[in-house]
Every structure is written in structure tokens, then in C-alpha cells.
C-alpha positions in Angstrom: -17.7 9.2 46.5 -15.0 7.2 43.5 -14.6 9.2 40.7 -14.6 7.1 37.7 -13.0 9.3 34.9 -9.9 8.7 37.0 -11.0 4.5 36.0 -8.7 2.4 33.5 -9.9 -1.2 32.7 -7.1 -2.7 30.0 -6.8 -5.8 29.4 -3.3 -8.5 27.1 -5.2 -8.8 24.3 -7.9 -7.4 21.5 -11.3 -9.0 21.4 -14.7 -9.2 22.6 -16.2 -9.4 26.0 -18.6 -12.3 26.7 -19.7 -14.0 30.1 -20.1 -11.0 32.0 -20.0 -11.8 36.0 -21.5 -8.6 37.5 -24.6 -7.4 38.8 -25.0 -4.2 40.2 -23.7 -3.1 43.5 -22.1 -6.1 44.1 -18.3 -6.1 45.4 -15.5 -7.2 43.8 -12.4 -7.9 45.1 -8.6 -7.3 43.3 -8.5 -10.8 40.9 -11.6 -11.4 41.1 -12.6 -12.5 37.4 -15.4 -10.7 36.5 -16.2 -11.5 32.2 -14.7 -13.3 30.2 -12.3 -12.5 26.6 -12.8 -13.8 23.4 -10.3 -13.0 21.2 -10.3 -11.2 18.1 -7.5 -13.1 15.9 -8.4 -16.2 17.3 -11.5 -17.0 16.5 -12.0 -19.8 14.4 -16.0 -21.6 13.4 -17.3 -24.8 12.8 -20.0 -25.8 11.2 -21.8 -28.8 9.2 -24.5 -27.7 6.1 -25.7 -30.0 3.4 -24.4 -28.6 0.4 -27.8 -28.1 -0.9 -28.5 -24.6 1.2 -24.8 -23.4 0.9 -23.6 -20.2 -1.0 -20.4 -18.7 -1.0 -18.8 -16.0 -2.2 -15.0 -16.3 -2.3 -14.3 -12.7 -3.2 -12.9 -10.3 -1.0 
């Protein structure tokens, strides 16, 4: 029986997990990609809005 309290999952960057490619009971191999990580400090959003519907508050 696997003792999950000894399990460590480490990442090279801070971010959010997305696109999890794993189902319960699935067998995985070392090096197999199981998810993607979206790095938090490099997120960019590009949007195209009509200026008649946008209200922006630039205060901090």
C-alpha cells in the first residue's frame, strides 16, 4: 500500500495547474506529462472591447 503522506510533488515555477490529463486508476510512468502549469508571473490578457462598454478604474 502506498503511503501518500510521503509523496512530494514539486514544480520549477509558481503557477496554476491546468489541463489535467489523469483519470482515477490510471497507471503512469516516470516522465509522463500529467498536467500543464500556467506560470503566474507571466500571464498576459489580450482583449478587444468597444469603448462604449468599458469602465476602467486605475487606482491601487
